[in-house]
N, C-alpha and C positions, 0 to 999 in steps of 0.2 A: 504494500500500500504506500502511495505517496512517492514512489521512486520510479524513475524511468520516464519515457515519453508517454504522453497521453494521446498522441495522434492515433486516429482510427478507433478510439474507444467510444462506444455509444454513451451519450448522456442519458441519465435516467429520466424518462418521461412518463406521464400518467395517461392511461387509457380511460374509457368511460367507466369500466368496472372499478378502477382505482379511485376515481372521483366519487363514485357512489359510496364506496366504503369510507372514504374520508369524511363525506357529509354525514353518513350514519354515525361514525365514531364521534364527530363533533356534537351531534345531537345527544348521544348517550352521555358523553362527558359534560355537556352543558346541563343535562338533567341531574348529574351527580351533586351539583350545588344544592338542589332541593333536598336530596336525601341527607347530605352533610349538615345542612342548616337545621334539620329536625334532630339529627343524632347528637350534635355537639351541645345541645341544650342540656343533656344529661350525662354525656360521656366525655371524658378528657380527650383532647386531640390525639395524643400519642396512643392512647388505648384504642381510639377509633381506627387509627392506622393499623394497629395490631389485628383488630377484628376484621378489618377490610381485607388485608392480605391473607390472613389465616383461613377465613371462611372461603375466600375465592380459591385458595390453593387446594383445600379439601374438596371443594366442588369439582375442580378440574381433575384432581386425582381420581375421583369417582367416575367422571366422564371418560377419562382415558381407560380406566379399568373396564368400562362397559362397551365403549365404542372403539378404543384404540386411537392412535398408535400407542405402542408400549412406552411407558415412562423410562424404560431401560435405555432408550436412545439418548437420554440426557446424562447418563452416568459419566461418559468421558469428558463432559463439560462442567463438572461440579464447580471448579474454581472460577471459570468465567461467569457462571451463573451468579455467584456471590458478588462478583464485580458489577454485573448488570443490576443486581438487586440494590446494591449501594448507590449506584449512579442514577438509577431510574425510579427508585422508591424512597429508600431510607434518607439519603442526603437531601434531595430536593424537598421531600415532604417536611423534614425537620427545619430546613432553611425558610420554607414558606410560612410555616407556623410561627417561627421566631420573628420573621420580618413583619407578619401581620399583627403582632402584638403592638407595633408602633405605627404601622401604615394603614391607610384606608383601603378598602377593597378595590376601589377604582384604580389607584396607582399600582396596586399589586397585580391586577389583571393586565394592565398595560405592560408592566415589566415582565410578566409571564409570557405575554404575546411576543416578546423579543426572541423567544426560543428559536424560531426558524432562522433569524438573522445569525445567531451564534452557531447554529447547526451548519448553515451555509459556509461560514468562515472555517469551522473545524473540519468539515468535509472537504473543503477546498485544499486544506493543508495535508490531510491524512488519507484521502482516497483518490483514485484515478478516474472514477466514472460519475462523480458528483461535483464537478467543478463549478466555480462561480460564473454565472452568465448575467448579462445586463437585464434580461427579462426577469430572472429569479430575484436579483437584488432590487430592482425597481418594484416588482410585485410585492416583495416582503416589506419594503419600506412603506408602500401604500397601505398594506394591511395593518402595520403597526400604527400608522397615522390614523387609519379608520377606527382602530380600537380606541385610540386616545380621544378622537372626536365623539365616538359613541358613549364613552364613559362620561365625558363632559364635566359637569360640576363635581361629580364624585372624584374625578382626577384632581381638579384644582384644590379641593378640600384636603387632599392627602399629601400635597407637595411639600409640606413643612416638616415631614418626618426626619428622623436622624439619618445621616449618611450610611451608617452601618446597616440599618434596616433595608435600605435600598440595595446595598451591595449583597445582602442576604438573598433578596429576590433575584437579582442578576446572577448570583452564584447558583441558584436553583435552575435558572434557564441554561446556564453553562453546563451544569451537571446533566441535564436532559440531553444537551447537544452531544456530550461525550458518550452518554448512554446509547445514543443512536448509532454512533460509530462502533461501539462494542457489540451492539445487536447484530451488526453485519456478520459477525463470526458464527451466528447460528442459522444462516440461510439454508444450510443443508438439512436442518431439522424442521419438522412440521410445526406451524405456528402454535397449535395447542400444547405441544411439548415445551416450546420456548416460554409460553405464558405460564405454564405450570411450574417449570424450573425456576423462573424468576420469582414468582410469588411464594413458592416454598422456601427459597433462600431468604426472601424478605421476612417471612414469618420466623424463621430460625434466628435472624438478627434481632427482630423486634421483641421477642419474648424476654430475653435478659434485659433489654433496654427498659421496657415497661416495668419489669420486676424491680429494677434498681431505682427508677424514678418514682413509682407509685406504690410499690409493694403489691400484695395480693388481695387486700381487703377492698370490698366494694366494686369489684370489676364486673359483676354481673347484675348490679342493681339498676335496672332501667325499665321503663314502661313498655307495654306491647307496641304502641306506635313507633317508639324509638327503635325497638328491635326490628320492626318491619322495615324501617328506613335503613338500618344497618345491613339487612339481608339484600335489599335492593341495591345498595351501594356496592356490596361485595359481589353479588351474582351478576347483575347487569352491567354496572359501571366499572367493574374490575375484571372478573373472570371472562365474560363474553367480550368486553371492550378490548382486553389485551390480546385475545385471539385475533380480532380485527386488526389491531395495531401492528402486531408482528407479521401478519399476512401482508399488510401494506408496506412495511419496511422491506420485506423480501421482494415484493413486486415492483414498488416504485422508488425505493431508496429512503434513507433516513431524512434527507432534507425535505422531500415531499411529504413524508409522514408527519414531520414536525409542523406542517401547515395547519394541523388540527387545532393548535393553540390560537389561531386567528378565528376559527369557526366557533369555538366554544362560547365566547361572549355573545355572539349573535344567537346561538342556540339557546343560551340561558335567558336572553331577553325575550325571544319568541315564546319559549315555554312559559315564562312569567306572564306574558300577555294572554296566552291561551288558557292556562290553568289557574292563574291567580288574579285574572282581571286587571293586570297592570297595563298602563297606557304607554305606548311608544311615543316619545317626543320627536320633534323634527331633527334634532341633532343626532339622535340614535339612528334614525333612518339614513341620514347623511353618512354616518359612520359605517353602517352596513353597506351602503353603496360603494364607499371607498374600499372596503374589504373585498367586495365582489369584483371591483375593477382590478384590485391587486391580484386576486386569484386568476382572473382572466389573463392578466399580463404574464403571470408565471406560466400558465398553460401555453400561451403563445400562438395557438393555432388560429384563433379568431382574428387577432391583430395581424398575424402573418397573411391571412386571406385578404384582410383590408389593404395591407401594403401592396400585395401582388395585384389586387384589383386596381388600386390607384396608379401603379406603375404600368399596368397593362400587360403583365406577364402571366401566363397560365400557371395553375398550380402544378407542382411536381409531385409525382407519386413514387414513393420508395417502397419497394417490395422487400419484406423481411423474410429471410430464409429460416 
């Protein structure tokens, strides 16, 4: 990785199936905010992380036992799975929780939305097939700007937080970026096996962390609605979502998979409008439009057709073998 000429190497592009998976994943992770909002009312954040990854890991182990493929495929990758668990769950979750003790949710969402930018930079340095392009860079910057516009007053209210808290959120985005590079090592494995291995390793790490921080008393004292939210968070927004995520990484590459962080705020806002009766303001619609333009810019095909039409040149069709 990252050595030798990149001439002749195909850049990772997204087909219609990849885009549909990305949008579905954004909707699912946007919905996770609802479940988490209910759960944190009665459960400590790190305990919630433990429940989330442990229940999801158990569910996926049962799934693999019933449907396959065998979890034994993960055995040669035990050490890399712990690295992935640290970079994709433990470190970013902890940094986000730490930063949000001082920052407003709006600023935290915008800083989290920088993940594709950092992923693009990291991938450009360490991979041969996910190099920086003008379309990707312009589209990601448009998406980040759209997220900032969409958050609007919530962003402005949180700008006064301490510098260390902002660096904590940026650190989380960087951790996700490096996690996506590590995730490339598992492309030979089926996505359900990768999701299971990562979540099982995360659970093994989180059990002693929670025991040291909180002890063992009061870990199961929550109401039925809260447990329902925990199960939804673990089964839908974690177990199923990570199967989609790793399938997307294998198919479209880490940089493209990281674009989900631009879709999550849009999904959360739309779900709030549909299920909670929240009203979308003009700035939120403007932000969504900017994010949409950013994603179209990254995709490149529509803008490419427009440029060819303007220049009067016919489209060129490339046959893939």
